[in-house]
C-alpha positions as a Markdown table, in Angstrom:
| # | Residue | x | y | z |
|---|---|---|---|---|
| 1 | Met | 20.7 | -35.1 | -37.2 |
| 2 | Gln | 18.4 | -32.1 | -37.8 |
| 3 | His | 19.6 | -28.5 | -37.1 |
| 4 | Thr | 16.9 | -25.9 | -37.1 |
| 5 | Gln | 17.1 | -22.7 | -39.0 |
| 6 | Lys | 16.5 | -19.3 | -37.5 |
| 7 | Lys | 16.5 | -15.8 | -38.9 |
| 8 | Ser | 19.1 | -13.1 | -37.9 |
| 9 | Ser | 19.7 | -9.7 | -39.7 |
| 10 | Pro | 23.3 | -9.3 | -41.3 |
| 11 | Ala | 23.4 | -6.1 | -39.2 |
| 12 | Thr | 23.0 | -8.1 | -35.9 |
| 13 | Ile | 25.9 | -10.6 | -37.0 |
| 14 | Glu | 28.2 | -7.8 | -37.8 |
| 15 | Glu | 27.5 | -6.2 | -34.3 |
| 16 | Lys | 28.2 | -9.5 | -32.7 |
| 17 | Leu | 31.4 | -10.0 | -34.6 |
| 18 | Ser | 32.6 | -6.5 | -33.6 |
| 19 | Ser | 31.5 | -7.0 | -29.9 |
| 20 | Gly | 33.1 | -10.5 | -29.8 |
| 21 | Thr | 30.1 | -12.5 | -29.0 |
| 22 | Ala | 30.3 | -14.0 | -32.6 |
| 23 | Lys | 33.6 | -15.1 | -34.0 |
| 24 | Ile | 35.1 | -16.3 | -37.4 |
| 25 | Val | 36.0 | -19.9 | -36.8 |
| 26 | Ala | 36.9 | -21.2 | -40.4 |
| 27 | Ser | 37.2 | -19.7 | -43.8 |
| 28 | Thr | 38.1 | -20.7 | -47.4 |
| 29 | Val | 39.3 | -18.5 | -50.3 |
| 30 | Phe | 38.2 | -18.7 | -53.9 |
| 31 | Thr | 40.7 | -16.8 | -56.0 |
| 32 | Ile | 39.3 | -16.2 | -59.4 |
| 33 | Ser | 41.8 | -14.7 | -61.8 |
| 34 | Ser | 42.6 | -14.6 | -65.5 |
| 35 | Asp | 45.8 | -13.6 | -67.1 |
| 36 | Glu | 44.0 | -13.7 | -70.5 |
| 37 | Val | 41.4 | -10.9 | -69.9 |
| 38 | Asn | 43.4 | -8.1 | -71.4 |
| 39 | Ala | 44.3 | -10.0 | -74.5 |
| 40 | Leu | 40.8 | -11.4 | -74.9 |
| 41 | Arg | 39.1 | -8.1 | -74.3 |
| 42 | Ser | 41.5 | -6.3 | -76.8 |
| 43 | Ser | 40.6 | -8.9 | -79.5 |
| 44 | Lys | 36.9 | -8.6 | -78.9 |
| 45 | Thr | 36.3 | -4.9 | -78.8 |
| 46 | Asn | 34.2 | -4.9 | -81.9 |
| 47 | Glu | 32.1 | -7.9 | -80.7 |
| 48 | Gln | 28.8 | -7.9 | -78.8 |
| 49 | Leu | 29.2 | -8.4 | -75.1 |
| 50 | Leu | 27.3 | -10.8 | -73.2 |
| 51 | Thr | 24.0 | -9.6 | -71.6 |
| 52 | Glu | 23.4 | -9.9 | -67.8 |
| 53 | Glu | 21.2 | -12.8 | -68.5 |
| 54 | Glu | 23.6 | -14.6 | -70.7 |
| 55 | Leu | 26.5 | -14.1 | -68.2 |
| 56 | Leu | 24.4 | -15.7 | -65.4 |
| 57 | Ser | 23.5 | -18.6 | -67.5 |
| 58 | Lys | 27.1 | -19.1 | -68.6 |
| 59 | Ser | 28.4 | -18.6 | -64.8 |
| 60 | Asn | 25.8 | -21.1 | -63.5 |
| 61 | Glu | 26.7 | -23.8 | -66.0 |
| 62 | Ala | 30.4 | -23.5 | -65.2 |
| 63 | Leu | 29.4 | -23.5 | -61.4 |
| 64 | Asp | 27.7 | -26.8 | -61.9 |
| 65 | Ala | 30.7 | -28.3 | -63.6 |
| 66 | Val | 33.1 | -27.1 | -60.8 |
| 67 | Met | 30.8 | -28.3 | -58.1 |
| 68 | Asn | 30.8 | -31.7 | -59.6 |
| 69 | Glu | 34.6 | -31.5 | -59.7 |
| 70 | Leu | 34.6 | -30.4 | -56.2 |
| 71 | Glu | 32.6 | -33.4 | -55.2 |
| 72 | Glu | 35.2 | -35.8 | -56.6 |
| 73 | Asn | 38.2 | -33.9 | -55.0 |
| 74 | Val | 36.9 | -32.6 | -51.7 |
| 75 | Asp | 38.3 | -35.4 | -49.6 |
| 76 | Lys | 41.7 | -35.3 | -51.1 |
| 77 | Leu | 41.8 | -31.5 | -50.8 |
| 78 | Tyr | 40.6 | -31.6 | -47.2 |
| 79 | Asn | 43.2 | -34.3 | -46.4 |
| 80 | Glu | 45.9 | -32.0 | -47.7 |
| 81 | Arg | 44.4 | -29.3 | -45.4 |
| 82 | Leu | 44.6 | -31.7 | -42.4 |
| 83 | Glu | 48.0 | -32.8 | -43.0 |
| 84 | Glu | 49.2 | -29.1 | -43.0 |
| 85 | Trp | 47.3 | -28.7 | -39.6 |
| 86 | Met | 48.9 | -31.9 | -38.1 |
| 87 | Glu | 52.3 | -30.9 | -39.3 |
| 88 | Ala | 52.0 | -27.6 | -37.6 |
| 89 | Ile | 51.2 | -29.2 | -34.3 |
| 90 | Gln | 54.0 | -31.7 | -34.5 |
| 91 | Ala | 56.3 | -28.9 | -35.2 |
| 92 | Gly | 55.3 | -27.3 | -32.0 |
| 93 | Lys | 53.3 | -24.4 | -33.7 |
| 94 | Asn | 49.9 | -23.5 | -32.5 |
| 95 | Pro | 47.5 | -23.9 | -35.5 |
| 96 | Tyr | 44.5 | -22.6 | -33.5 |
| 97 | Lys | 45.7 | -18.9 | -33.5 |
| 98 | Gly | 43.9 | -16.5 | -35.7 |
| 99 | Val | 41.4 | -17.3 | -38.4 |
| 100 | Asn | 41.3 | -21.0 | -39.4 |
| 101 | Lys | 42.5 | -20.3 | -43.0 |
| 102 | Leu | 45.3 | -22.3 | -44.7 |
| 103 | Thr | 45.1 | -20.8 | -48.1 |
| 104 | Asp | 47.3 | -18.1 | -49.8 |
| 105 | Asn | 46.5 | -15.0 | -51.5 |
| 106 | Lys | 47.3 | -16.1 | -55.0 |
| 107 | Leu | 45.6 | -13.1 | -56.8 |
| 108 | Leu | 48.1 | -10.6 | -55.5 |
| 109 | Ala | 51.1 | -13.0 | -55.8 |
| 110 | Arg | 50.4 | -13.7 | -59.5 |
| 111 | Lys | 49.6 | -10.0 | -60.4 |
| 112 | Ala | 46.5 | -11.4 | -62.2 |
| 113 | Tyr | 43.2 | -9.9 | -63.0 |
| 114 | Gly | 40.2 | -10.9 | -60.9 |
| 115 | Val | 38.6 | -11.1 | -57.4 |
| 116 | Glu | 39.2 | -12.9 | -54.2 |
| 117 | Val | 36.1 | -14.3 | -52.6 |
| 118 | Val | 36.2 | -15.6 | -48.9 |
| 119 | Ala | 33.6 | -17.8 | -47.5 |
| 120 | Ser | 33.7 | -17.6 | -43.5 |
| 121 | Leu | 31.9 | -19.4 | -40.9 |
| 122 | Ala | 30.7 | -17.1 | -38.1 |
| 123 | Ala | 29.8 | -18.8 | -34.9 |
| 124 | Asp | 27.1 | -16.8 | -32.9 |
| 125 | Glu | 27.7 | -18.0 | -29.3 |
| 126 | Ala | 24.8 | -16.0 | -27.8 |
| 127 | Asn | 22.1 | -17.6 | -30.1 |
| 128 | His | 24.0 | -20.9 | -30.7 |
| 129 | Glu | 23.8 | -20.2 | -34.5 |
| 130 | Leu | 26.2 | -20.5 | -37.4 |
| 131 | Val | 26.2 | -18.1 | -40.3 |
| 132 | Val | 28.3 | -18.4 | -43.7 |
| 133 | Ile | 29.4 | -14.9 | -44.8 |
| 134 | Thr | 30.8 | -14.7 | -48.3 |
| 135 | Glu | 32.8 | -11.5 | -49.0 |
| 136 | Ile | 34.7 | -9.9 | -52.0 |
| 137 | Thr | 38.0 | -9.2 | -50.3 |
| 138 | Asp | 40.0 | -8.1 | -53.2 |
| 139 | Ile | 39.7 | -6.8 | -56.8 |
| 140 | Asp | 42.6 | -6.4 | -59.0 |
| 141 | Gly | 42.7 | -5.2 | -62.6 |
| 142 | Ile | 39.6 | -5.8 | -64.7 |
| 143 | Pro | 37.1 | -7.9 | -62.5 |
| 144 | Pro | 34.5 | -10.3 | -63.8 |
| 145 | Ala | 31.1 | -9.0 | -64.7 |
| 146 | Ile | 29.5 | -11.5 | -62.5 |
| 147 | Val | 30.7 | -13.9 | -59.7 |
| 148 | Thr | 28.5 | -16.8 | -58.6 |
| 149 | Gly | 29.1 | -19.7 | -56.2 |
| 150 | Thr | 27.8 | -22.1 | -53.7 |
| 151 | Ala | 29.1 | -22.4 | -50.1 |
| 152 | Lys | 28.2 | -25.7 | -48.1 |
| 153 | Leu | 28.1 | -25.9 | -44.3 |
| 154 | Glu | 29.1 | -29.3 | -43.4 |
| 155 | Tyr | 29.6 | -31.3 | -40.1 |
| 156 | Ala | 31.0 | -34.5 | -38.8 |
| 157 | Asp | 31.8 | -36.2 | -35.5 |
| 158 | Lys | 35.4 | -36.7 | -36.2 |
| 159 | Arg | 37.7 | -34.4 | -38.0 |
| 160 | Thr | 39.0 | -37.1 | -40.2 |
| 161 | Lys | 35.6 | -38.7 | -41.1 |
| 162 | Ser | 33.0 | -38.2 | -43.6 |
| 163 | Phe | 31.3 | -34.8 | -43.5 |
| 164 | Arg | 27.6 | -34.3 | -44.0 |
| 165 | Thr | 26.0 | -31.3 | -45.6 |
| 166 | Glu | 23.8 | -29.2 | -43.2 |
| 167 | Asp | 23.1 | -26.2 | -45.4 |
| 168 | Ser | 24.0 | -25.0 | -48.8 |
| 169 | Ser | 23.6 | -21.3 | -50.0 |
| 170 | Lys | 24.3 | -19.8 | -53.3 |
| 171 | Phe | 25.6 | -16.3 | -53.8 |
| 172 | Thr | 25.9 | -13.9 | -56.8 |
| 173 | Phe | 27.8 | -10.8 | -57.1 |
| 174 | Thr | 27.2 | -8.5 | -60.0 |
| 175 | Ala | 29.2 | -5.4 | -61.4 |
| 176 | Gly | 27.4 | -2.2 | -60.8 |
| 177 | Lys | 25.2 | -3.6 | -58.0 |
| 178 | Asn | 27.2 | -5.5 | -55.3 |
| 179 | Leu | 30.5 | -6.5 | -56.8 |
| 180 | Tyr | 32.9 | -4.3 | -55.0 |
| 181 | Glu | 35.4 | -4.9 | -52.2 |
| 182 | Gly | 33.8 | -5.4 | -48.8 |
| 183 | Ser | 30.5 | -6.6 | -50.3 |
| 184 | Lys | 29.1 | -9.4 | -48.2 |
| 185 | Ile | 26.3 | -11.9 | -48.6 |
| 186 | Tyr | 24.9 | -13.9 | -45.5 |
| 187 | Ser | 23.3 | -17.4 | -45.4 |
| 188 | Asp | 20.3 | -18.1 | -43.2 |
| 189 | Pro | 21.5 | -18.9 | -39.6 |
| 190 | Val | 21.6 | -22.6 | -38.6 |
| 191 | Ser | 20.8 | -23.3 | -35.0 |
| 192 | Val | 23.3 | -25.7 | -33.2 |
| 193 | Asp | 22.4 | -28.1 | -30.3 |
| 194 | Thr | 25.1 | -30.9 | -30.7 |
| 195 | Thr | 29.0 | -30.8 | -30.6 |
| 196 | His | 30.4 | -31.3 | -34.0 |
| 197 | Phe | 33.4 | -30.4 | -36.3 |
| 198 | Trp | 32.2 | -27.9 | -38.9 |
| 199 | Arg | 33.8 | -26.8 | -42.1 |
| 200 | Val | 32.9 | -24.7 | -45.3 |
| 201 | Val | 33.1 | -26.2 | -48.7 |
| 202 | Gly | 32.4 | -24.5 | -51.9 |
| 203 | Ala | 33.2 | -23.0 | -55.3 |
| 204 | Ser | 32.9 | -19.9 | -57.1 |
| 205 | Val | 33.0 | -18.7 | -60.8 |
| 206 | Gly | 33.8 | -15.4 | -62.3 |
| 207 | Thr | 32.5 | -14.5 | -65.8 |
| 208 | Trp | 33.9 | -11.5 | -67.6 |
| 209 | Ser | 31.7 | -9.5 | -69.9 |
| 210 | Asp | 33.5 | -11.0 | -73.1 |
| 211 | Gly | 32.8 | -14.6 | -72.1 |
| 212 | Val | 36.0 | -15.5 | -70.2 |
| 213 | Thr | 35.0 | -17.8 | -67.3 |
| 214 | Lys | 37.3 | -18.9 | -64.6 |
| 215 | Ser | 36.6 | -21.0 | -61.5 |
| 216 | Tyr | 38.0 | -22.0 | -58.1 |
| 217 | Tyr | 36.9 | -24.5 | -55.3 |
| 218 | Asp | 38.3 | -25.1 | -51.9 |
| 219 | Val | 37.5 | -26.4 | -48.4 |
| 220 | Ser | 38.3 | -24.9 | -45.1 |
| 221 | Gln | 39.8 | -26.6 | -42.0 |
| 222 | Ala | 37.3 | -27.9 | -39.5 |
| 223 | Ala | 36.4 | -26.1 | -36.4 |
| 224 | Leu | 35.4 | -28.0 | -33.2 |
| 225 | Leu | 32.2 | -26.3 | -31.7 |
| 226 | Asn | 30.2 | -27.5 | -28.8 |
| 227 | Lys | 26.5 | -27.7 | -28.7 |
| 228 | Lys | 26.4 | -23.9 | -27.8 |
| 229 | Ala | 28.4 | -23.1 | -31.0 |
| 230 | Ile | 31.4 | -22.1 | -28.9 |
| 231 | Val | 34.6 | -23.0 | -30.6 |
| 232 | Tyr | 37.1 | -25.0 | -28.8 |
| 233 | Pro | 39.2 | -22.7 | -26.7 |
| 234 | Ala | 42.8 | -22.2 | -28.1 |
| 235 | Tyr | 45.8 | -22.2 | -25.7 |
| 236 | Glu | 49.6 | -22.5 | -25.9 |
| 237 | Asp | 51.9 | -22.5 | -22.9 |
| 238 | Glu | 54.7 | -20.0 | -24.1 |
| 239 | Asp | 57.2 | -21.4 | -21.6 |
| 240 | Ser | 57.0 | -25.1 | -22.8 |
| 241 | Asp | 55.3 | -24.7 | -26.1 |
| 242 | Leu | 52.7 | -27.2 | -24.8 |
| 243 | Val | 49.5 | -27.0 | -26.8 |
| 244 | Met | 46.0 | -27.7 | -25.2 |
| 245 | Phe | 45.0 | -30.1 | -28.2 |
| 246 | Glu | 41.4 | -30.6 | -29.1 |
| 247 | Pro | 39.7 | -34.0 | -28.7 |
| 248 | Asp | 39.8 | -36.0 | -32.0 |
| 249 | Arg | 36.1 | -36.8 | -31.6 |
| 250 | Ala | 33.0 | -34.6 | -31.0 |
| 251 | Asp | 31.1 | -37.6 | -29.5 |
| 252 | Leu | 33.3 | -38.8 | -26.8 |
| 253 | Pro | 31.1 | -40.7 | -24.3 |
| 254 | Trp | 30.6 | -39.5 | -20.7 |
| 255 | Val | 32.1 | -41.9 | -18.2 |
| 256 | Pro | 30.4 | -42.3 | -15.0 |
| 257 | Ala | 32.3 | -41.4 | -11.7 |
| 258 | Asn | 32.7 | -45.0 | -10.7 |
| 259 | Gln | 34.2 | -46.1 | -14.2 |
| 260 | Arg | 36.6 | -43.4 | -14.9 |
| 261 | Glu | 40.2 | -43.1 | -13.9 |
| 262 | Pro | 40.2 | -41.5 | -10.5 |
| 263 | Arg | 41.9 | -38.2 | -10.0 |
| 264 | Asp | 45.3 | -38.4 | -8.7 |
| 265 | Pro | 45.4 | -36.3 | -5.4 |
| 266 | Asp | 49.1 | -35.8 | -6.1 |
| 267 | Val | 48.9 | -34.7 | -9.8 |
| 268 | Arg | 49.4 | -31.0 | -9.2 |
| 269 | Asp | 52.6 | -31.6 | -7.2 |
| 270 | Asn | 54.0 | -34.3 | -9.5 |
| 271 | Phe | 53.2 | -32.3 | -12.7 |
| 272 | Val | 55.0 | -29.2 | -11.3 |
| 273 | Asp | 58.1 | -31.4 | -10.6 |
| 274 | Trp | 58.0 | -32.9 | -14.1 |
| 275 | Tyr | 57.3 | -29.6 | -15.8 |
| 276 | Glu | 60.4 | -27.8 | -14.2 |
| 277 | Asn | 62.5 | -30.9 | -14.7 |
| 278 | Glu | 61.6 | -30.8 | -18.4 |
| 279 | Tyr | 61.4 | -27.0 | -19.2 |
| 280 | Gly | 62.9 | -25.1 | -16.3 |
| 281 | Arg | 61.2 | -22.7 | -13.9 |
| 282 | Pro | 58.4 | -20.9 | -15.7 |
| 283 | Ser | 57.8 | -17.2 | -16.1 |
| 284 | Phe | 54.3 | -17.6 | -14.4 |
| 285 | Ser | 53.6 | -18.2 | -10.8 |
| 286 | Trp | 52.3 | -21.7 | -10.1 |
| 287 | Ser | 49.7 | -20.1 | -7.7 |
| 288 | Asn | 48.1 | -18.4 | -10.7 |
| 289 | Val | 47.5 | -21.5 | -12.7 |
| 290 | Asp | 45.4 | -24.7 | -12.6 |
| 291 | Ile | 46.7 | -28.0 | -13.9 |
| 292 | His | 44.0 | -29.0 | -16.5 |
| 293 | His | 43.3 | -32.5 | -17.8 |
| 294 | Ile | 43.0 | -31.7 | -21.6 |
| 295 | Ile | 40.7 | -34.6 | -22.0 |
| 296 | Pro | 38.7 | -34.5 | -18.8 |
| 297 | Leu | 38.5 | -37.6 | -16.8 |
| 298 | Ala | 34.8 | -37.6 | -17.3 |
| 299 | Tyr | 35.4 | -38.2 | -21.1 |
| 300 | Gly | 38.0 | -40.9 | -20.7 |
| 301 | Gly | 41.0 | -38.7 | -20.1 |
| 302 | Asp | 43.9 | -39.8 | -17.7 |
| 303 | Asn | 46.5 | -38.5 | -15.3 |
| 304 | Gly | 49.3 | -38.8 | -17.7 |
| 305 | Tyr | 51.6 | -35.7 | -18.3 |
| 306 | Asp | 50.8 | -35.6 | -21.9 |
| 307 | Asn | 47.2 | -35.0 | -21.0 |
| 308 | Leu | 48.1 | -32.1 | -18.6 |
| 309 | Ile | 48.7 | -28.4 | -19.1 |
| 310 | Pro | 49.1 | -25.4 | -16.8 |
| 311 | Leu | 46.3 | -22.8 | -17.6 |
| 312 | Pro | 45.8 | -19.4 | -16.1 |
| 313 | Lys | 43.0 | -20.0 | -13.4 |
| 314 | Asn | 40.6 | -17.2 | -14.9 |
| 315 | Phe | 40.9 | -18.8 | -18.4 |
| 316 | His | 40.4 | -22.4 | -17.1 |
| 317 | Arg | 37.3 | -21.7 | -15.0 |
| 318 | Lys | 35.6 | -19.2 | -17.3 |
| 319 | Glu | 36.3 | -20.6 | -20.8 |
| 320 | Val | 37.6 | -24.2 | -20.8 |
| 321 | Thr | 35.5 | -25.7 | -18.1 |
| 322 | Pro | 32.2 | -24.0 | -19.4 |
| 323 | Trp | 33.2 | -25.3 | -22.9 |
| 324 | Trp | 33.4 | -28.9 | -21.7 |
| 325 | Ala | 30.2 | -28.5 | -19.7 |
| 326 | Ser | 28.3 | -28.0 | -23.0 |
| 327 | Tyr | 30.3 | -30.8 | -24.9 |
| 328 | Gly | 28.2 | -33.9 | -24.2 |
| 329 | Lys | 24.6 | -34.7 | -24.9 |
| 330 | Tyr | 23.6 | -36.2 | -21.5 |
| 331 | Val | 26.0 | -34.9 | -18.7 |
| 332 | Pro | 25.0 | -34.1 | -14.9 |
| 333 | Ser | 25.6 | -30.6 | -14.2 |
| 334 | Gly | 28.5 | -29.8 | -11.9 |
| 335 | Asp | 30.7 | -32.7 | -13.1 |
| 336 | Asp | 34.5 | -32.3 | -13.0 |
| 337 | Tyr | 36.1 | -30.9 | -16.2 |
């Protein structure tokens, strides 16, 4: 499907991130480092260093090669990320907390020379837009003279299915211009009108002034955003460790009222009895929570206890219900979520 592009200023995006109307929902880290730089630089002190044009040419050549390597390995790499994600869920951990980043800071751990570049996906809920923000987050020792890269925005209807490229943006950081910690480059915003899983895939290359070139590629975990670019709400019940899991598809069909499983009129009382038998008396008051169908009956969910979770009333009614109300393509307003 086609998503339209709009124009928003970087200042506006940063203001929205600060106010909370835009959120970072996924990110991936490119750690470009070299233990060779000092030795190579010492051995080449009497040689002519590369010009900026030569550096850019060398860096772009290396970027083409690493992007080809990425295309061959992205599915395997993503499945490794997905496995970590699922293991966290099975271990009773909440993988939805914090920024959706499953990579480590290898630069500082190795005490190498180089830079760390983070490509983050920002969701602007007010304008229903997505922006990829690429940032230099760390510089250690002697940095490259130039850092180039490509960040691709991809989407899919299922977390585990093939992703399609929606947008691709290139970035360049150059020493003496914009290669410093905190420097950012913004992609053009992409307008969203359909629920999808979204991820960032990309690679980056650093080229030092004496010709040393190092590259790194990675893929983020996928974030589920509805058709208003709102990320699926994260919630974990601290008393039971129950997690409000997200649907495994972004295109669950809406089920007409006369074809879906009917709402059990005793579901609340039965769930309370089951919950206290399983986990004991909770720290919260039952009068302050709603019993939520994690997959709504309107989208094929059922009344089973594994599809139910207690949610604070305010959170349920102001965040979860509106999220599902903007999930499907053709849904009557005022349906039961």
